[in-house]
Residue, then its C-alpha position, 0 to 999 in steps of 0.5 A: m478496577d474502575y469500569s466507569a467513564a472515569n477510567t479513560q485508559l479502559w475506554n479510550a481505544i474503544i472510543q477511537f475505534g468507534y470513531i473509525a467505525a462511525v465514519l466508515l458507515i457514514a462514508i458508505f451511506l454518502r457514497q450510496v445516496i450522493k451520485p457525484i461522490r459515487k461517480t468519483m469512485l473514491p474508496v469508502a475508507v478514504l472518504g471516511g478518513f477525510i470525514l474523520l480529519i474534518a471532524k477533528e479539525i472542527g472540534i467534533v471529535d477528540l482523536d488520540e493521534n498516537l493510537l491512530s498512528a499506531l493503527t496505521y503502523h500495525g495495519i500495513a504489517l497485519g494486512f500483508i501478513a494476512m495476504s501472504l498466508r493465503n494458499p496460492v491458487h493455481r491457474e491454467a492460463g499463462d505463466e503466472s510466475k513470469v508475469g508476476f515477476r514482471s509485474g513486480a518489476v513494473i511496481v518497483s520501477t515505478y517506485m524508482i521513477q517516483g523517487v527520482t522525480g521526488l528527489i529532483i524536486t526537493i533537492g532543487l527546492a533546497l538549493t533555491v527557495m527552501p534552503d531548510m528543506l530536507r532533501a531526502a523528503g522527495l522519497l516520501l513520494p514513492m512511500g505515499f503514492g507507491q506504498g500508501p499511508g503505512q509506509a508514508n507514516n513510518i518513513g515520514a516519522s523517521y525523517q521528522s526525527l531527523g529534523f524534517k518538521g512536519g515530516h510525519s503529516f507530510g508523508l500522510a498527506i501525500a498518501a491521501a492525495g494519492y488516493i484522490v489522484a487514483c480516483i479522479v485521474g482514473v475516472i477521467i481516463l475511463n471517461i476518455l475511453r468511453k467517449r472514444g468508443d473503446k469497449v473496455v468500460s463496464e456499465e456495472r458501476g457504483h456498487v459499494f458491496l459487490r458479490d463475493d463467491h466463497l468457493d472452496d476450489g481445493e486450493g483457496g479455502g480452509d477445511v478446519s472443522e474443530s470446535i473453533d470458528k475459522l475466523s479465530v484460526q485466521l486471526a490466531m495465525i496472523v497474530i502469531v506471525y506478527v509476534v514472531t516478526y516483532a521477536v525477529t526484528a528485535g533480535l536483528t536490531g539488537g544484534i546490529a547494535k552490538i556490532s556497530e552503533g553507527l550501522a544500527g542508527t541507519v538500519n534499525t529504524l528502517l527495519w522497524g519501518f519496513n517490518f511488514i517485509i519480515g512479516s510477509a516472509l515469515a507468513i510465507l514460510l509458515r504457509v509452506v511449512l503447513e502445506k508440507l506437513r499436510k502433504k506428509g500427513t502430519i496434519s490432516r487439515r488446511y487451516q488457511d481460508n483464503y476468503l477470510l484472509n482476504r476479508l481480514s487483510g481488507a479490514f486491516f487496510d481499511i482501518m489503516i487508511v482511515a487512521g492514517i488520514g485522520c491523524i494528519d496534522i494540517e498545521d504541520i504542513r502549512g509551510l510545506v505547501l509548495p513541495f507538496v503541490l509539486l510532488v503530487i503533480a509531478g508524481t501524477i504525471v510521471t507515474w502515468f507516462h511510465l506505466r503507459w510505456v512499461c505496461k505495453a510490454v507486459y500485459g498485451d491483450y489486456y493492456y488497458q486492464g493492466l494499466i488502469s489497475m496498476y495506476g490505481m495501485l501505484t498512486g493509491t493502494i491495491s484497493s483503489g487499483v481493484l476499484l478502477l479495474r472493476e469499471i473495465d473488468s467487472q467480473l475480474e475475468t482478466p489476470a490484472a487483479n491477480n497481477l496486483v497481488v502476485g506482483s506485490s509479492f515479487g515487489i517485496l523482493l525487488g524493492a529491498p534496495v529501497l531500504i538502502l536508498v531511504g536510509l542513505a538519502a537521510k545521511g546528508p545533502a551529498m548522500c542525496f545526490v548519491t541516492l538519486g544516481l543509484a535510484a536512476v541506475y536501478l530504474v534502468i535495470l528494472d526497465v531492461i528486465i521488463f522488456k528483456v523477459g519477453r514482450n507481448a503483442k503491441t497494443k493501441k495507444i491511449 
């Protein structure tokens, strides 16, 4: 075998990962030494992604966009599997399952308001100044803002295969804009709170590296002591679950194709696009089985380590973010500037006002923390939500950070209808109106659930 540079297949992946590693380190350095960048609170991975995109556009690096797209696709599934494998930590205060369910309803209802807004915009453009506009493209707003670059990548590529020119890059561009919105609008809100005198903003800010306590509380840490590194065990479980996810998804799509080719044309693409849902479910199943075996004495050790699983999920998401932004093709979205600008502006506004309304019913005495963290997550990802939260809850003493994670788990279940809506809208112009109606109905149902399940004390306006 040729191990030299002539063997591009051997070295290509290493070189591409080298680019990702380099821009991450550069982004860390810039955030540390340049105060204006640090004040924007732009996540390191997002800053690194933009550095990689700029380097590609000016010809400094030659990116393998197929590999970057694959990293974006696999990163979201691997990250969610790592999160789902974690042992739940039991908390004494409050009814976590109830608040988690309501947080899930908040998350998915925000997807719906974003989807309804996006469809109104793209349908309106298709009926007026942009007759070639794919009407279903409005659903890329909740995919990009609400779910991040992973799903924006998947659904954008799916819509591109249906004739939406530039759909892949358009979805990723919306996701990238969402991160900027999370940070810029989030910082503006925090500064408003500070100027008004609200004592909710922490003075401890600007740190890239924050202390992480690796404590084994009997629930969160693994206790593997065999002659194998704990990290290797976590990686092995994640990869095994993902391989099983592949097998299950392949089995489902193959079975559907045998039953109905027409149904397969709609459902199969969505199943592969949302494979992280299947992966998360299988990870939870493995976690439950391992815990039952441990309690029965069949196995004597707890193999999951929450600390390492948190680190791995964070690493997968960081790689996904950098790769997703890096593989945006600017040329593809030059003709989509109008819908892009309208979707981003409208998404920024409706997300804020909807969350300001529903969070009052859920988070009570930590309303500000719940609102800011949810806004950061539902325009960016969990990482940007936590980043903003640390500005007003530096030690994460309120349940707001935990609600992001637990709520996301319930959000997977409550968000299942999104699968149907994304596929239905792509069926044609008439189906877009049907999808718009169904999304509006589901939005009302979720908001009723949020207010019906119980309402906390009123909080002051922001």
